C-alpha positions as CSV (number, residue, x, y, z in Angstrom):
1,M,133.4,17.5,45.6
2,W,130.5,21.0,47.1
3,S,129.6,18.1,49.5
4,A,132.9,17.1,50.2
5,L,134.0,20.7,50.6
6,L,131.0,21.5,52.7
7,A,131.8,18.7,55.2
8,G,135.2,19.5,55.7
9,L,134.2,23.0,56.5
10,W,131.4,21.5,59.1
11,V,133.9,19.4,60.7
12,L,136.5,22.9,60.7
13,G,133.9,24.9,62.7
14,G,133.2,22.5,65.1
15,A,136.6,22.5,66.0
16,I,136.4,25.8,66.1
17,V,133.8,25.9,68.7
18,A,135.4,22.9,70.5
19,M,138.6,25.2,71.3
20,S,136.8,28.2,72.2
21,G,136.7,29.2,76.1
22,T,132.9,28.7,76.4
23,R,132.0,25.4,78.4
24,Y,128.7,25.0,77.1
25,H,128.3,25.3,73.4
26,G,124.5,24.7,73.3
27,V,123.9,27.6,70.6
28,F,126.3,26.4,68.0
29,A,125.4,22.8,68.5
30,V,121.2,23.3,68.3
31,F,121.2,26.1,65.6
32,L,123.9,25.4,63.3
33,F,125.6,22.3,63.7
34,I,122.7,19.9,64.2
35,P,120.6,21.0,61.4
36,S,123.4,21.5,59.0
37,A,123.9,17.7,59.6
38,F,120.8,17.2,58.1
39,I,121.9,18.1,55.0
40,I,125.3,17.8,54.6
41,V,125.5,13.7,55.3
42,P,122.7,12.7,52.6
43,W,124.4,14.7,50.4
44,L,127.8,13.3,51.0
45,G,125.9,10.0,50.3
46,Y,124.6,10.9,47.0
47,D,127.8,12.0,45.9
48,Y,130.0,9.8,47.6
49,G,127.7,6.2,48.5
50,W,126.9,4.9,51.9
51,M,130.3,4.2,53.0
52,A,130.7,8.2,53.2
53,V,127.5,8.2,55.1
54,V,128.6,5.8,57.5
55,I,132.2,7.7,58.1
56,A,130.0,11.2,58.0
57,L,127.7,9.8,60.7
58,I,130.5,8.9,62.8
59,G,132.0,12.1,62.7
60,V,128.7,13.8,63.7
61,G,128.3,11.6,66.7
62,S,131.8,12.3,67.6
63,M,131.7,16.0,67.6
64,L,127.9,16.1,68.5
65,R,128.5,13.3,71.4
66,W,126.8,15.3,74.4
67,P,123.8,16.7,72.8
68,L,122.9,13.0,71.4
69,Y,123.5,11.5,74.7
70,Y,121.3,13.8,76.7
71,V,118.6,13.6,73.8
72,S,118.8,9.7,73.8
73,K,118.5,10.1,77.7
74,Y,115.3,12.4,77.4
75,L,113.9,9.9,75.1
76,R,115.0,6.5,76.9
77,S,113.1,8.8,80.4
78,K,109.9,9.1,78.2
79,V,109.8,5.5,77.1
80,T,110.6,4.1,80.7
81,G,109.2,6.7,83.1
82,E,112.5,7.3,84.4
83,E,113.4,10.5,86.4
84,F,115.3,12.9,84.1
85,S,117.1,16.1,84.3
86,W,119.2,18.6,81.8
87,P,122.5,19.2,83.0
88,N,122.7,22.4,84.8
89,W,124.2,25.1,82.4
90,R,124.6,27.9,84.6
91,P,127.2,28.4,86.9
92,R,126.3,28.6,90.7
93,D,125.2,31.3,92.5
94,Q,128.1,32.2,95.0
């Protein structure tokens, strides 16, 4: 029960961060949501089985799609030797 409650709070927190006025949520994604997903998803699997893990991974992938996209692009560039640059997160100087 606690794992499902924590997963629900994780989703609610992600929705609140997504609705905030900031364009890039790097601090929240890196230091709060990604590490906590490594705890919540296995805990859900322990309590509710592998189908809960699949559903939770779909939710995690949906909420953290851009960090996952750029990390996968970075790792692919390391394997293939392609050029890679992180997105420009700072506004341009005018």
